[in-house]
Backbone as XML, in Angstrom:
<?xml version="1.0"?>
<chain id="A" units="angstrom">
  <residue number="1" name="MET">
    <atom name="N" x="-4.018" y="-17.246" z="24.576"/>
    <atom name="CA" x="-3.572" y="-16.213" z="24.349"/>
    <atom name="C" x="-4.192" y="-15.560" z="22.609"/>
  </residue>
  <residue number="2" name="LYS">
    <atom name="N" x="-3.911" y="-14.626" z="22.723"/>
    <atom name="CA" x="-4.928" y="-13.894" z="21.599"/>
    <atom name="C" x="-3.557" y="-13.859" z="20.772"/>
  </residue>
  <residue number="3" name="PHE">
    <atom name="N" x="-3.747" y="-13.779" z="18.712"/>
    <atom name="CA" x="-3.224" y="-13.679" z="18.168"/>
    <atom name="C" x="-3.736" y="-12.928" z="16.954"/>
  </residue>
  <residue number="4" name="PHE">
    <atom name="N" x="-3.037" y="-12.265" z="16.403"/>
    <atom name="CA" x="-3.244" y="-11.134" z="15.281"/>
    <atom name="C" x="-2.585" y="-11.042" z="14.148"/>
  </residue>
  <residue number="5" name="PRO">
    <atom name="N" x="-2.710" y="-12.354" z="12.881"/>
    <atom name="CA" x="-1.708" y="-12.485" z="11.890"/>
    <atom name="C" x="-2.006" y="-11.216" z="10.943"/>
  </residue>
  <residue number="6" name="ASP">
    <atom name="N" x="-0.785" y="-10.255" z="10.383"/>
    <atom name="CA" x="-1.448" y="-9.434" z="9.017"/>
    <atom name="C" x="-1.553" y="-9.997" z="7.514"/>
  </residue>
  <residue number="7" name="GLU">
    <atom name="N" x="-2.010" y="-9.413" z="6.942"/>
    <atom name="CA" x="-2.621" y="-9.650" z="5.662"/>
    <atom name="C" x="-1.480" y="-10.800" z="5.049"/>
  </residue>
  <residue number="8" name="ASN">
    <atom name="N" x="-0.301" y="-10.627" z="5.413"/>
    <atom name="CA" x="0.344" y="-11.531" z="4.419"/>
    <atom name="C" x="0.970" y="-12.611" z="5.126"/>
  </residue>
  <residue number="9" name="PHE">
    <atom name="N" x="0.157" y="-13.183" z="6.127"/>
    <atom name="CA" x="0.236" y="-14.293" z="6.783"/>
    <atom name="C" x="-0.611" y="-15.304" z="6.630"/>
  </residue>
  <residue number="10" name="PRO">
    <atom name="N" x="-0.798" y="-16.410" z="5.965"/>
    <atom name="CA" x="-1.840" y="-17.567" z="5.670"/>
    <atom name="C" x="-2.473" y="-17.625" z="6.597"/>
  </residue>
  <residue number="11" name="ARG">
    <atom name="N" x="-4.051" y="-17.255" z="6.028"/>
    <atom name="CA" x="-5.348" y="-17.408" z="6.977"/>
    <atom name="C" x="-5.231" y="-18.958" z="7.356"/>
  </residue>
  <residue number="12" name="THR">
    <atom name="N" x="-4.593" y="-19.734" z="7.089"/>
    <atom name="CA" x="-4.572" y="-21.239" z="7.710"/>
    <atom name="C" x="-4.383" y="-21.256" z="8.875"/>
  </residue>
  <residue number="13" name="ALA">
    <atom name="N" x="-3.627" y="-20.340" z="9.171"/>
    <atom name="CA" x="-2.928" y="-20.173" z="10.835"/>
    <atom name="C" x="-4.115" y="-19.838" z="11.829"/>
  </residue>
  <residue number="14" name="LEU">
    <atom name="N" x="-5.241" y="-19.398" z="11.169"/>
    <atom name="CA" x="-6.271" y="-19.275" z="12.183"/>
    <atom name="C" x="-6.925" y="-20.395" z="13.017"/>
  </residue>
  <residue number="15" name="THR">
    <atom name="N" x="-6.849" y="-21.703" z="12.258"/>
    <atom name="CA" x="-7.360" y="-22.964" z="12.416"/>
    <atom name="C" x="-6.263" y="-23.340" z="13.307"/>
  </residue>
  <residue number="16" name="PHE">
    <atom name="N" x="-4.933" y="-23.455" z="13.156"/>
    <atom name="CA" x="-3.765" y="-23.909" z="13.695"/>
    <atom name="C" x="-3.861" y="-23.293" z="15.103"/>
  </residue>
  <residue number="17" name="LEU">
    <atom name="N" x="-4.065" y="-21.588" z="15.146"/>
    <atom name="CA" x="-4.199" y="-21.526" z="16.533"/>
    <atom name="C" x="-5.397" y="-21.726" z="17.399"/>
  </residue>
  <residue number="18" name="GLU">
    <atom name="N" x="-6.386" y="-21.600" z="16.641"/>
    <atom name="CA" x="-7.658" y="-22.151" z="17.270"/>
    <atom name="C" x="-7.677" y="-23.655" z="17.787"/>
  </residue>
  <residue number="19" name="SER">
    <atom name="N" x="-6.780" y="-24.523" z="17.006"/>
    <atom name="CA" x="-6.726" y="-25.852" z="17.714"/>
    <atom name="C" x="-5.953" y="-25.964" z="18.533"/>
  </residue>
  <residue number="20" name="ALA">
    <atom name="N" x="-4.646" y="-25.426" z="18.684"/>
    <atom name="CA" x="-3.972" y="-25.013" z="20.131"/>
    <atom name="C" x="-4.286" y="-24.548" z="21.020"/>
  </residue>
  <residue number="21" name="GLY">
    <atom name="N" x="-5.683" y="-23.856" z="20.973"/>
    <atom name="CA" x="-6.222" y="-23.566" z="22.351"/>
    <atom name="C" x="-6.449" y="-21.915" z="22.377"/>
  </residue>
  <residue number="22" name="HIS">
    <atom name="N" x="-5.912" y="-21.498" z="21.228"/>
    <atom name="CA" x="-5.820" y="-19.744" z="21.345"/>
    <atom name="C" x="-6.824" y="-19.415" z="20.630"/>
  </residue>
  <residue number="23" name="SER">
    <atom name="N" x="-7.130" y="-18.008" z="20.646"/>
    <atom name="CA" x="-8.027" y="-16.970" z="19.679"/>
    <atom name="C" x="-7.103" y="-15.936" z="18.648"/>
  </residue>
  <residue number="24" name="ALA">
    <atom name="N" x="-7.737" y="-16.499" z="17.578"/>
    <atom name="CA" x="-7.130" y="-15.611" z="16.277"/>
    <atom name="C" x="-8.247" y="-15.188" z="15.727"/>
  </residue>
  <residue number="25" name="THR">
    <atom name="N" x="-7.789" y="-13.773" z="15.050"/>
    <atom name="CA" x="-8.204" y="-13.270" z="13.986"/>
    <atom name="C" x="-7.585" y="-12.479" z="13.217"/>
  </residue>
  <residue number="26" name="HIS">
    <atom name="N" x="-7.367" y="-12.557" z="11.778"/>
    <atom name="CA" x="-6.665" y="-12.295" z="10.845"/>
    <atom name="C" x="-7.022" y="-10.767" z="10.425"/>
  </residue>
  <residue number="27" name="ALA">
    <atom name="N" x="-5.839" y="-10.184" z="9.811"/>
    <atom name="CA" x="-5.893" y="-8.771" z="9.254"/>
    <atom name="C" x="-6.995" y="-8.343" z="8.189"/>
  </residue>
  <residue number="28" name="LEU">
    <atom name="N" x="-7.026" y="-9.344" z="7.348"/>
    <atom name="CA" x="-8.234" y="-9.059" z="6.561"/>
    <atom name="C" x="-9.500" y="-9.520" z="6.664"/>
  </residue>
  <residue number="29" name="GLN">
    <atom name="N" x="-9.759" y="-9.929" z="7.976"/>
    <atom name="CA" x="-11.307" y="-10.105" z="8.508"/>
    <atom name="C" x="-11.654" y="-8.544" z="9.071"/>
  </residue>
  <residue number="30" name="HIS">
    <atom name="N" x="-10.891" y="-7.752" z="9.486"/>
    <atom name="CA" x="-11.075" y="-6.336" z="9.631"/>
    <atom name="C" x="-10.769" y="-5.306" z="8.739"/>
  </residue>
  <residue number="31" name="PHE">
    <atom name="N" x="-9.456" y="-5.426" z="7.847"/>
    <atom name="CA" x="-9.311" y="-4.141" z="6.949"/>
    <atom name="C" x="-9.020" y="-4.591" z="5.443"/>
  </residue>
  <residue number="32" name="PRO">
    <atom name="N" x="-8.750" y="-3.809" z="4.536"/>
    <atom name="CA" x="-8.923" y="-3.868" z="3.105"/>
    <atom name="C" x="-7.529" y="-4.381" z="3.219"/>
  </residue>
  <residue number="33" name="PRO">
    <atom name="N" x="-6.729" y="-5.212" z="2.115"/>
    <atom name="CA" x="-5.319" y="-5.069" z="1.664"/>
    <atom name="C" x="-4.892" y="-3.574" z="1.530"/>
  </residue>
  <residue number="34" name="GLY">
    <atom name="N" x="-3.597" y="-3.864" z="1.806"/>
    <atom name="CA" x="-3.010" y="-2.382" z="1.801"/>
    <atom name="C" x="-3.044" y="-2.009" z="2.849"/>
  </residue>
  <residue number="35" name="THR">
    <atom name="N" x="-3.818" y="-2.007" z="3.848"/>
    <atom name="CA" x="-3.941" y="-1.106" z="5.426"/>
    <atom name="C" x="-2.820" y="-1.096" z="5.864"/>
  </residue>
  <residue number="36" name="ALA">
    <atom name="N" x="-2.398" y="0.266" z="6.356"/>
    <atom name="CA" x="-0.892" y="0.455" z="6.875"/>
    <atom name="C" x="-0.480" y="-0.283" z="8.002"/>
  </residue>
  <residue number="37" name="ASP">
    <atom name="N" x="1.054" y="-0.274" z="8.104"/>
    <atom name="CA" x="1.089" y="-1.473" z="9.060"/>
    <atom name="C" x="0.749" y="-0.727" z="10.226"/>
  </residue>
  <residue number="38" name="GLU">
    <atom name="N" x="0.992" y="0.335" z="10.459"/>
    <atom name="CA" x="0.680" y="0.758" z="12.087"/>
    <atom name="C" x="-0.637" y="0.567" z="12.276"/>
  </residue>
  <residue number="39" name="THR">
    <atom name="N" x="-1.462" y="1.038" z="11.645"/>
    <atom name="CA" x="-3.004" y="0.529" z="11.694"/>
    <atom name="C" x="-3.095" y="-0.781" z="12.242"/>
  </residue>
  <residue number="40" name="LEU">
    <atom name="N" x="-2.703" y="-1.520" z="11.555"/>
    <atom name="CA" x="-3.018" y="-3.238" z="12.038"/>
    <atom name="C" x="-1.792" y="-3.312" z="13.373"/>
  </residue>
  <residue number="41" name="PHE">
    <atom name="N" x="-0.979" y="-2.811" z="13.445"/>
    <atom name="CA" x="-0.457" y="-2.911" z="15.358"/>
    <atom name="C" x="-1.045" y="-2.740" z="16.054"/>
  </residue>
  <residue number="42" name="ALA">
    <atom name="N" x="-1.601" y="-1.325" z="15.710"/>
    <atom name="CA" x="-2.437" y="-0.658" z="16.707"/>
    <atom name="C" x="-3.582" y="-1.521" z="16.694"/>
  </residue>
  <residue number="43" name="HIS">
    <atom name="N" x="-4.621" y="-1.953" z="16.227"/>
    <atom name="CA" x="-5.749" y="-2.900" z="16.092"/>
    <atom name="C" x="-5.174" y="-4.297" z="17.238"/>
  </residue>
  <residue number="44" name="ALA">
    <atom name="N" x="-3.933" y="-4.492" z="16.900"/>
    <atom name="CA" x="-3.775" y="-5.632" z="17.799"/>
    <atom name="C" x="-3.168" y="-6.121" z="19.298"/>
  </residue>
  <residue number="45" name="GLN">
    <atom name="N" x="-2.896" y="-3.941" z="19.055"/>
    <atom name="CA" x="-2.628" y="-3.922" z="21.072"/>
    <atom name="C" x="-4.248" y="-3.652" z="21.453"/>
  </residue>
  <residue number="46" name="GLU">
    <atom name="N" x="-4.950" y="-2.873" z="20.183"/>
    <atom name="CA" x="-6.250" y="-3.030" z="20.869"/>
    <atom name="C" x="-6.963" y="-3.854" z="21.668"/>
  </residue>
  <residue number="47" name="ARG">
    <atom name="N" x="-6.831" y="-5.026" z="20.821"/>
    <atom name="CA" x="-7.582" y="-6.574" z="20.830"/>
    <atom name="C" x="-6.495" y="-7.551" z="22.136"/>
  </residue>
  <residue number="48" name="GLN">
    <atom name="N" x="-5.673" y="-6.818" z="22.387"/>
    <atom name="CA" x="-4.319" y="-7.182" z="23.466"/>
    <atom name="C" x="-3.790" y="-8.638" z="22.592"/>
  </residue>
  <residue number="49" name="ALA">
    <atom name="N" x="-3.907" y="-8.502" z="21.767"/>
    <atom name="CA" x="-3.321" y="-9.785" z="21.110"/>
    <atom name="C" x="-1.434" y="-9.557" z="20.610"/>
  </residue>
  <residue number="50" name="VAL">
    <atom name="N" x="-0.903" y="-10.779" z="20.195"/>
    <atom name="CA" x="0.579" y="-10.986" z="19.377"/>
    <atom name="C" x="0.306" y="-10.698" z="18.364"/>
  </residue>
  <residue number="51" name="PHE">
    <atom name="N" x="0.793" y="-10.086" z="17.864"/>
    <atom name="CA" x="0.561" y="-9.654" z="16.027"/>
    <atom name="C" x="2.126" y="-10.589" z="15.470"/>
  </residue>
  <residue number="52" name="VAL">
    <atom name="N" x="1.463" y="-11.033" z="14.422"/>
    <atom name="CA" x="2.064" y="-12.083" z="13.739"/>
    <atom name="C" x="2.090" y="-11.422" z="12.473"/>
  </residue>
  <residue number="53" name="SER">
    <atom name="N" x="3.892" y="-11.612" z="11.881"/>
    <atom name="CA" x="3.815" y="-10.977" z="10.618"/>
    <atom name="C" x="5.105" y="-11.844" z="9.889"/>
  </residue>
  <residue number="54" name="THR">
    <atom name="N" x="5.214" y="-10.930" z="8.342"/>
    <atom name="CA" x="6.421" y="-11.736" z="7.929"/>
    <atom name="C" x="7.200" y="-10.913" z="7.546"/>
  </residue>
  <residue number="55" name="ASP">
    <atom name="N" x="6.872" y="-9.564" z="8.149"/>
    <atom name="CA" x="7.813" y="-8.326" z="7.917"/>
    <atom name="C" x="8.454" y="-8.253" z="8.460"/>
  </residue>
  <residue number="56" name="LYS">
    <atom name="N" x="9.853" y="-8.433" z="8.437"/>
    <atom name="CA" x="10.910" y="-8.318" z="9.225"/>
    <atom name="C" x="11.270" y="-7.050" z="10.047"/>
  </residue>
  <residue number="57" name="ASP">
    <atom name="N" x="10.595" y="-5.919" z="9.321"/>
    <atom name="CA" x="10.681" y="-4.605" z="10.006"/>
    <atom name="C" x="10.039" y="-4.390" z="11.350"/>
  </residue>
  <residue number="58" name="PHE">
    <atom name="N" x="8.918" y="-5.140" z="11.768"/>
    <atom name="CA" x="8.270" y="-5.305" z="12.678"/>
    <atom name="C" x="9.344" y="-5.414" z="14.055"/>
  </residue>
  <residue number="59" name="PHE">
    <atom name="N" x="10.359" y="-6.291" z="13.587"/>
    <atom name="CA" x="11.124" y="-7.315" z="14.710"/>
    <atom name="C" x="12.616" y="-5.722" z="14.963"/>
  </residue>
  <residue number="60" name="HIS">
    <atom name="N" x="12.563" y="-5.251" z="14.351"/>
    <atom name="CA" x="13.724" y="-3.776" z="14.263"/>
    <atom name="C" x="12.519" y="-2.756" z="14.788"/>
  </residue>
  <residue number="61" name="THR">
    <atom name="N" x="11.612" y="-2.604" z="14.605"/>
    <atom name="CA" x="11.042" y="-1.196" z="15.216"/>
    <atom name="C" x="10.155" y="-1.518" z="15.897"/>
  </residue>
  <residue number="62" name="VAL">
    <atom name="N" x="9.523" y="-2.743" z="16.409"/>
    <atom name="CA" x="8.463" y="-2.867" z="17.499"/>
    <atom name="C" x="9.234" y="-2.411" z="18.701"/>
  </residue>
  <residue number="63" name="PRO">
    <atom name="N" x="10.633" y="-3.185" z="18.882"/>
    <atom name="CA" x="10.911" y="-2.428" z="20.602"/>
    <atom name="C" x="11.249" y="-1.055" z="20.446"/>
  </residue>
  <residue number="64" name="LEU">
    <atom name="N" x="11.807" y="-0.270" z="19.223"/>
    <atom name="CA" x="12.085" y="0.850" z="19.536"/>
    <atom name="C" x="10.903" y="1.943" z="19.542"/>
  </residue>
  <residue number="65" name="ALA">
    <atom name="N" x="9.727" y="1.874" z="19.209"/>
    <atom name="CA" x="8.790" y="2.221" z="18.981"/>
    <atom name="C" x="7.337" y="2.619" z="20.207"/>
  </residue>
  <residue number="66" name="PHE">
    <atom name="N" x="7.863" y="0.909" z="20.332"/>
    <atom name="CA" x="6.698" y="0.985" z="21.640"/>
    <atom name="C" x="7.434" y="0.089" z="23.020"/>
  </residue>
  <residue number="67" name="GLU">
    <atom name="N" x="7.197" y="0.987" z="24.027"/>
    <atom name="CA" x="7.859" y="0.529" z="25.503"/>
    <atom name="C" x="7.013" y="-0.377" z="25.730"/>
  </residue>
  <residue number="68" name="ARG">
    <atom name="N" x="5.689" y="-0.655" z="25.493"/>
    <atom name="CA" x="4.479" y="-1.450" z="25.909"/>
    <atom name="C" x="3.597" y="-1.622" z="24.698"/>
  </residue>
  <residue number="69" name="HIS">
    <atom name="N" x="3.692" y="-3.171" z="24.506"/>
    <atom name="CA" x="2.682" y="-4.234" z="23.734"/>
    <atom name="C" x="2.609" y="-5.366" z="23.947"/>
  </residue>
  <residue number="70" name="CYS">
    <atom name="N" x="1.772" y="-5.693" z="23.238"/>
    <atom name="CA" x="1.501" y="-7.165" z="23.526"/>
    <atom name="C" x="2.196" y="-8.210" z="22.789"/>
  </residue>
  <residue number="71" name="GLY">
    <atom name="N" x="3.339" y="-8.012" z="22.085"/>
    <atom name="CA" x="4.211" y="-8.813" z="21.477"/>
    <atom name="C" x="3.989" y="-9.141" z="20.053"/>
  </residue>
  <residue number="72" name="ALA">
    <atom name="N" x="5.231" y="-9.391" z="19.688"/>
    <atom name="CA" x="5.149" y="-9.323" z="18.130"/>
    <atom name="C" x="5.919" y="-10.778" z="17.718"/>
  </residue>
  <residue number="73" name="ILE">
    <atom name="N" x="5.407" y="-11.558" z="16.808"/>
    <atom name="CA" x="6.512" y="-12.721" z="16.285"/>
    <atom name="C" x="6.350" y="-12.802" z="14.807"/>
  </residue>
  <residue number="74" name="VAL">
    <atom name="N" x="7.505" y="-12.543" z="14.317"/>
    <atom name="CA" x="8.138" y="-12.373" z="12.972"/>
    <atom name="C" x="8.860" y="-13.397" z="12.287"/>
  </residue>
  <residue number="75" name="ILE">
    <atom name="N" x="7.895" y="-14.122" z="11.120"/>
    <atom name="CA" x="8.625" y="-15.270" z="10.612"/>
    <atom name="C" x="9.103" y="-14.769" z="9.178"/>
  </residue>
  <residue number="76" name="THR">
    <atom name="N" x="10.365" y="-14.930" z="9.092"/>
    <atom name="CA" x="10.679" y="-14.953" z="7.898"/>
    <atom name="C" x="11.698" y="-15.701" z="7.144"/>
  </residue>
  <residue number="77" name="LEU">
    <atom name="N" x="11.581" y="-16.335" z="6.184"/>
    <atom name="CA" x="11.959" y="-16.937" z="5.336"/>
    <atom name="C" x="12.249" y="-17.201" z="4.238"/>
  </residue>
  <residue number="78" name="ARG">
    <atom name="N" x="13.317" y="-17.745" z="3.791"/>
    <atom name="CA" x="14.182" y="-17.687" z="2.254"/>
    <atom name="C" x="13.067" y="-17.649" z="1.203"/>
  </residue>
  <residue number="79" name="LYS">
    <atom name="N" x="12.409" y="-18.948" z="1.212"/>
    <atom name="CA" x="11.395" y="-18.887" z="0.220"/>
    <atom name="C" x="9.881" y="-19.673" z="1.113"/>
  </residue>
  <residue number="80" name="PRO">
    <atom name="N" x="9.292" y="-18.398" z="1.519"/>
    <atom name="CA" x="8.280" y="-18.737" z="2.206"/>
    <atom name="C" x="7.032" y="-19.640" z="1.644"/>
  </residue>
  <residue number="81" name="ASN">
    <atom name="N" x="6.413" y="-20.323" z="2.369"/>
    <atom name="CA" x="5.529" y="-21.124" z="1.759"/>
    <atom name="C" x="4.199" y="-21.024" z="2.860"/>
  </residue>
  <residue number="82" name="ARG">
    <atom name="N" x="3.254" y="-21.488" z="2.699"/>
    <atom name="CA" x="2.013" y="-21.664" z="3.677"/>
    <atom name="C" x="2.406" y="-22.722" z="4.400"/>
  </residue>
  <residue number="83" name="ALA">
    <atom name="N" x="2.884" y="-23.961" z="4.083"/>
    <atom name="CA" x="3.569" y="-25.080" z="5.182"/>
    <atom name="C" x="4.621" y="-24.780" z="6.045"/>
  </residue>
  <residue number="84" name="ASP">
    <atom name="N" x="5.536" y="-24.219" z="5.202"/>
    <atom name="CA" x="6.623" y="-23.876" z="6.005"/>
    <atom name="C" x="6.437" y="-22.747" z="6.883"/>
  </residue>
  <residue number="85" name="LEU">
    <atom name="N" x="5.598" y="-21.721" z="6.927"/>
    <atom name="CA" x="5.316" y="-20.502" z="7.807"/>
    <atom name="C" x="4.390" y="-21.253" z="9.097"/>
  </residue>
  <residue number="86" name="LEU">
    <atom name="N" x="3.707" y="-22.111" z="8.838"/>
    <atom name="CA" x="2.962" y="-22.703" z="9.559"/>
    <atom name="C" x="3.810" y="-23.924" z="10.888"/>
  </residue>
  <residue number="87" name="ARG">
    <atom name="N" x="4.660" y="-24.396" z="9.883"/>
    <atom name="CA" x="5.431" y="-25.087" z="10.741"/>
    <atom name="C" x="6.107" y="-24.437" z="11.436"/>
  </residue>
  <residue number="88" name="ARG">
    <atom name="N" x="7.092" y="-23.269" z="11.266"/>
    <atom name="CA" x="7.857" y="-22.611" z="12.253"/>
    <atom name="C" x="7.055" y="-21.664" z="13.139"/>
  </residue>
  <residue number="89" name="LEU">
    <atom name="N" x="5.745" y="-21.146" z="12.810"/>
    <atom name="CA" x="4.743" y="-20.613" z="13.890"/>
    <atom name="C" x="4.703" y="-21.488" z="14.923"/>
  </residue>
  <residue number="90" name="ALA">
    <atom name="N" x="4.293" y="-22.889" z="14.426"/>
    <atom name="CA" x="4.305" y="-24.224" z="15.342"/>
    <atom name="C" x="5.380" y="-24.489" z="16.291"/>
  </residue>
  <residue number="91" name="ASP">
    <atom name="N" x="6.639" y="-23.885" z="15.807"/>
    <atom name="CA" x="7.774" y="-24.628" z="16.657"/>
    <atom name="C" x="7.742" y="-23.229" z="17.413"/>
  </residue>
  <residue number="92" name="ALA">
    <atom name="N" x="8.037" y="-22.157" z="16.916"/>
    <atom name="CA" x="8.118" y="-20.853" z="17.687"/>
    <atom name="C" x="6.870" y="-20.787" z="19.205"/>
  </residue>
  <residue number="93" name="LEU">
    <atom name="N" x="5.754" y="-21.085" z="18.830"/>
    <atom name="CA" x="4.986" y="-21.206" z="19.921"/>
    <atom name="C" x="5.597" y="-22.315" z="21.150"/>
  </residue>
  <residue number="94" name="ALA">
    <atom name="N" x="6.223" y="-23.862" z="20.593"/>
    <atom name="CA" x="6.349" y="-24.747" z="21.203"/>
    <atom name="C" x="7.989" y="-23.956" z="22.217"/>
  </residue>
  <residue number="95" name="GLN">
    <atom name="N" x="8.691" y="-23.344" z="21.672"/>
    <atom name="CA" x="9.824" y="-23.125" z="22.078"/>
    <atom name="C" x="9.603" y="-21.750" z="23.200"/>
  </residue>
  <residue number="96" name="LEU">
    <atom name="N" x="8.231" y="-21.004" z="22.885"/>
    <atom name="CA" x="7.916" y="-19.644" z="23.799"/>
    <atom name="C" x="7.053" y="-20.062" z="24.683"/>
  </residue>
  <residue number="97" name="ALA">
    <atom name="N" x="6.438" y="-21.262" z="24.952"/>
    <atom name="CA" x="5.279" y="-21.632" z="25.748"/>
    <atom name="C" x="5.705" y="-20.815" z="27.091"/>
  </residue>
  <residue number="98" name="ASP">
    <atom name="N" x="6.458" y="-21.356" z="27.722"/>
    <atom name="CA" x="6.878" y="-20.515" z="28.954"/>
    <atom name="C" x="7.566" y="-19.008" z="29.138"/>
  </residue>
  <residue number="99" name="ARG">
    <atom name="N" x="7.617" y="-18.768" z="27.878"/>
    <atom name="CA" x="8.043" y="-17.232" z="27.879"/>
    <atom name="C" x="6.937" y="-16.065" z="28.192"/>
  </residue>
  <residue number="100" name="GLU">
    <atom name="N" x="7.206" y="-14.623" z="28.346"/>
    <atom name="CA" x="6.161" y="-13.840" z="28.187"/>
    <atom name="C" x="6.551" y="-12.958" z="26.874"/>
  </residue>
  <residue number="101" name="LEU">
    <atom name="N" x="5.585" y="-13.134" z="26.089"/>
    <atom name="CA" x="5.644" y="-12.279" z="24.893"/>
    <atom name="C" x="5.450" y="-10.864" z="25.174"/>
  </residue>
  <residue number="102" name="LYS">
    <atom name="N" x="4.924" y="-10.438" z="25.996"/>
    <atom name="CA" x="4.525" y="-8.834" z="25.784"/>
    <atom name="C" x="6.017" y="-8.311" z="26.260"/>
  </residue>
  <residue number="103" name="ASN">
    <atom name="N" x="5.718" y="-7.191" z="25.576"/>
    <atom name="CA" x="7.150" y="-6.051" z="25.173"/>
    <atom name="C" x="8.240" y="-6.489" z="24.777"/>
  </residue>
  <residue number="104" name="SER">
    <atom name="N" x="7.984" y="-7.591" z="23.708"/>
    <atom name="CA" x="9.347" y="-8.263" z="23.254"/>
    <atom name="C" x="8.692" y="-8.464" z="21.944"/>
  </residue>
  <residue number="105" name="ALA">
    <atom name="N" x="9.957" y="-8.635" z="20.774"/>
    <atom name="CA" x="9.503" y="-8.876" z="19.252"/>
    <atom name="C" x="10.416" y="-9.918" z="19.288"/>
  </residue>
  <residue number="106" name="TRP">
    <atom name="N" x="10.020" y="-11.042" z="18.468"/>
    <atom name="CA" x="10.499" y="-12.662" z="18.436"/>
    <atom name="C" x="10.625" y="-12.460" z="16.820"/>
  </residue>
  <residue number="107" name="LEU">
    <atom name="N" x="12.306" y="-12.962" z="16.658"/>
    <atom name="CA" x="12.456" y="-13.108" z="14.989"/>
    <atom name="C" x="12.440" y="-14.721" z="14.695"/>
  </residue>
  <residue number="108" name="VAL">
    <atom name="N" x="11.839" y="-15.323" z="13.916"/>
    <atom name="CA" x="11.857" y="-16.633" z="13.853"/>
    <atom name="C" x="12.564" y="-16.949" z="12.410"/>
  </residue>
  <residue number="109" name="THR">
    <atom name="N" x="13.500" y="-17.454" z="12.043"/>
    <atom name="CA" x="13.929" y="-17.727" z="10.604"/>
    <atom name="C" x="14.016" y="-19.235" z="10.635"/>
  </residue>
  <residue number="110" name="GLU">
    <atom name="N" x="14.664" y="-19.748" z="9.398"/>
    <atom name="CA" x="14.645" y="-21.350" z="8.863"/>
    <atom name="C" x="15.169" y="-22.584" z="10.403"/>
  </residue>
  <residue number="111" name="THR">
    <atom name="N" x="16.238" y="-21.395" z="11.361"/>
    <atom name="CA" x="17.147" y="-21.949" z="11.578"/>
    <atom name="C" x="16.942" y="-21.687" z="13.608"/>
  </residue>
  <residue number="112" name="ARG">
    <atom name="N" x="16.636" y="-20.282" z="13.635"/>
    <atom name="CA" x="16.505" y="-20.063" z="14.978"/>
    <atom name="C" x="15.413" y="-19.266" z="15.373"/>
  </residue>
  <residue number="113" name="ILE">
    <atom name="N" x="15.017" y="-18.734" z="16.831"/>
    <atom name="CA" x="14.598" y="-17.564" z="17.631"/>
    <atom name="C" x="15.262" y="-16.685" z="18.098"/>
  </residue>
  <residue number="114" name="ARG">
    <atom name="N" x="15.119" y="-15.417" z="17.993"/>
    <atom name="CA" x="15.322" y="-14.901" z="19.098"/>
    <atom name="C" x="15.019" y="-13.777" z="18.961"/>
  </residue>
  <residue number="115" name="SER">
    <atom name="N" x="15.101" y="-12.591" z="20.123"/>
    <atom name="CA" x="14.317" y="-11.586" z="20.835"/>
    <atom name="C" x="14.736" y="-10.224" z="20.991"/>
  </residue>
  <residue number="116" name="ARG">
    <atom name="N" x="14.009" y="-9.634" z="20.829"/>
    <atom name="CA" x="14.132" y="-7.874" z="21.014"/>
    <atom name="C" x="13.509" y="-7.511" z="22.198"/>
  </residue>
  <residue number="117" name="HIS">
    <atom name="N" x="13.844" y="-6.713" z="22.964"/>
    <atom name="CA" x="12.820" y="-6.299" z="23.896"/>
    <atom name="C" x="12.609" y="-4.431" z="24.090"/>
  </residue>
  <residue number="118" name="ALA">
    <atom name="N" x="11.877" y="-3.975" z="24.536"/>
    <atom name="CA" x="11.916" y="-2.866" z="24.224"/>
    <atom name="C" x="12.943" y="-2.117" z="24.929"/>
  </residue>
  <residue number="119" name="GLY">
    <atom name="N" x="13.845" y="-0.845" z="24.495"/>
    <atom name="CA" x="14.879" y="-0.392" z="24.800"/>
    <atom name="C" x="16.258" y="-1.277" z="24.381"/>
  </residue>
  <residue number="120" name="ASN">
    <atom name="N" x="16.292" y="-2.011" z="23.588"/>
    <atom name="CA" x="16.763" y="-2.984" z="23.053"/>
    <atom name="C" x="17.457" y="-2.420" z="21.862"/>
  </residue>
</chain>
């Protein structure tokens, strides 16, 4: 599976994702800091990659704005740090391994994972 973490997600996620057998590129490998969210999400779609972000807005807006997309995983933690973001990403990928990520947004918090789909 392909992943595209946004600029606020730790770059170390690339190593984790690649070691788990996925491919990944980071937003800062392609765009300068501060690039508009819409541009980053569009790039993820062009690459057919799941967008990974810490921006909770994506969980709410992606299913409403895009009927078809490659998926989004949004990790929101009360006190985010690199280790906890990577731990919750690993937890999410383990729990979602048998799920279709296309056309859905997944919100990952400290204690749960929930989804929204286009039209919901």
